[in-house]
C-alpha positions as semicolon CSV with decimal commas, in nm:
position;residue;x (nm);y (nm);z (nm)
1;M;2,745;2,797;0,274
2;T;2,364;2,757;0,248
3;I;2,157;3,040;0,397
4;K;1,868;2,947;0,606
5;W;1,620;3,227;0,491
6;V;1,357;3,167;0,761
7;K;1,490;3,138;1,118
8;Q;1,346;3,058;1,464
9;D;1,523;3,104;1,777
10;P;1,349;3,114;2,125
11;L;1,583;3,396;2,223
12;V;1,511;3,625;1,924
13;L;1,166;3,787;1,869
14;N;1,028;3,568;2,136
15;G;1,073;3,262;1,921
16;E;0,868;3,399;1,629
17;P;1,001;3,283;1,285
18;F;1,173;3,576;1,091
19;C;1,363;3,645;0,776
20;H;1,723;3,616;0,752
21;N;1,927;3,931;0,798
22;S;1,629;4,125;0,937
23;R;1,402;4,172;1,245
24;L;1,090;4,120;1,014
25;T;0,897;3,834;1,115
26;V;0,710;3,596;0,869
27;R;0,379;3,728;1,025
28;Q;0,475;4,089;0,965
29;L;0,571;4,010;0,606
30;L;0,224;3,831;0,548
31;E;0,048;4,129;0,694
32;L;0,218;4,359;0,463
33;R;0,127;4,136;0,173
34;R;-0,224;4,107;0,277
35;N;-0,228;4,489;0,283
36;G;-0,123;4,511;-0,089
37;Y;0,245;4,524;-0,078
38;T;0,418;4,393;-0,373
39;L;0,765;4,252;-0,416
40;T;0,891;4,595;-0,522
41;D;0,735;4,760;-0,218
42;L;0,886;4,522;0,015
43;L;1,227;4,549;-0,131
44;A;1,198;4,925;-0,130
45;E;1,093;4,949;0,234
46;H;1,318;4,669;0,366
47;P;1,632;4,656;0,148
48;E;1,792;4,414;0,379
49;L;1,544;4,149;0,241
50;R;1,614;3,932;-0,063
51;V;1,390;3,810;-0,334
52;V;1,459;3,444;-0,255
53;G;1,425;3,516;0,130
54;I;1,065;3,655;0,084
55;A;0,968;3,360;-0,122
56;A;1,109;3,129;0,147
57;A;0,904;3,312;0,410
58;Y;0,581;3,267;0,192
59;C;0,658;2,892;0,149
60;Y;0,733;2,865;0,529
61;A;0,384;3,010;0,604
62;A;0,237;2,768;0,345
63;D;0,412;2,469;0,525
64;H;0,286;2,607;0,868
65;R;-0,091;2,705;0,768
66;D;-0,208;2,611;1,111
67;R;0,009;2,884;1,244
68;Y;-0,100;3,158;0,999
69;P;-0,469;3,066;0,900
70;A;-0,582;3,423;0,870
71;F;-0,344;3,484;0,577
72;F;-0,500;3,236;0,346
73;E;-0,782;3,281;0,101
74;A;-1,065;3,023;0,065
75;D;-0,886;2,877;-0,241
76;G;-0,581;2,802;-0,021
77;S;-0,373;3,078;-0,162
78;L;-0,192;3,353;0,031
79;A;-0,378;3,679;0,064
80;G;-0,243;3,971;-0,129
81;P;-0,027;4,002;-0,433
82;G;0,262;3,765;-0,471
83;Y;0,530;3,750;-0,731
84;R;0,466;3,800;-1,100
85;D;0,586;3,532;-1,324
86;D;0,879;3,746;-1,441
87;E;0,983;3,831;-1,080
88;A;0,975;3,450;-0,979
89;G;1,175;3,346;-1,282
90;S;1,496;3,349;-1,110
91;L;1,387;3,152;-0,793
92;P;1,476;2,803;-0,736
93;A;1,193;2,573;-0,853
94;H;1,084;2,464;-0,501
95;Y;1,013;2,838;-0,427
96;R;0,794;2,899;-0,735
97;R;0,479;2,777;-0,574
98;P;0,146;2,878;-0,759
99;G;-0,085;3,070;-0,523
100;V;0,187;3,099;-0,244
101;V;0,475;3,268;-0,404
102;V;0,357;3,328;-0,772
103;K;0,032;3,516;-0,754
104;G;0,099;3,835;-0,931
105;T;-0,117;4,083;-1,105
106;P;-0,079;4,124;-1,477
107;V;0,165;4,396;-1,587
108;A;-0,003;4,706;-1,733
109;T;0,104;4,770;-2,096
């Protein structure tokens, strides 16, 4: 069975796209990211989310930029920290979009 990571139903959350297995909308996820939440932060506060599901939500936003214009930087990337290269390594190739999903900060050594 294939999971649809971003769902939209007019009877759920007023039709706002949301993440699989949660009541967190794509817009809320983007707001958290814009406010500096990293992948680790998101998973700690929302254990119902999955790494691939968060990436799918970011890709959904990129595919629907007209719906989420406030969350994009001038260069076209999503605002806020994204996945680091090592965090995105296990994602399917179509979810490893530079500037959308993969936009991490360097790891401190």
